[in-house]
Steps between C-alpha positions, in 0.01 A plus 500: 500500500252217538221552751187304584177635354216599729200282566499182293236230455540182701778282355646772273835670552563841351806721453587833345839579343626859500836657418789253484433145622799327656580132539487540879145638483402217269644242744374665818152621396369308200654153537376429854143580393527276193652220709222530757231493229664196337503317833127575535452343156403799281691797368267781396702814437424860404810701409467871419760714323404862445677780315719561806662154451847540352676165485591169654868500589707199384458332839122523476506359147711209625255438786211507253673239283557280805134537600400381155705185539433440869128564506425423137641152523471421871153644551364499145149403602487764777502787247135584439480861381748782450374850417737771384362851550673771297459759229868477402479359147846340482429308822169371361673388179782326690246331729302366205816383325595280796151413628513158335771405751287597799301220661137573572293775342651841432333828406584869479290787631533877476577707808137607515399132527673404826177384662411291194847342513450411866160346428631305202797365698265386776255333258 
C-alpha cells in the first residue's frame, strides 16, 4: 500500500510504502501527486519504506519504469530532490545503484531521520 505521509513542508510530497504495492496504487496515489508537483515546477519527494514493506508487484514496477521515462525526460528540470527513507539495506543499495539515472539530487535517510529527510527535500 502507498499512503501519503503526515505533515510535510511546503512544496514537498511524501509517501510511505507498506506491505505489497500494486500498480493501481502507484497510478492512483503516487502519480497524481508527482504530476501535480511537476505542473507546479518542482518535484520534491520523500518516500519511506519501513520493515513492513514487502514488495512492488509487477504492475507497480512497470508504473515506476514509466514514471522514469515520463517525468525524467518530460519534466527533467522539475526534479529537485528525492529522499528515500528506509533501513532496508537491499533497497538502499538498489537506490544507489540507479541514482545516477534520477534527475535532481537524491539521498537516503534512515527511518529515524524522517524529519531530516523532509527538511533536506524542502531545502
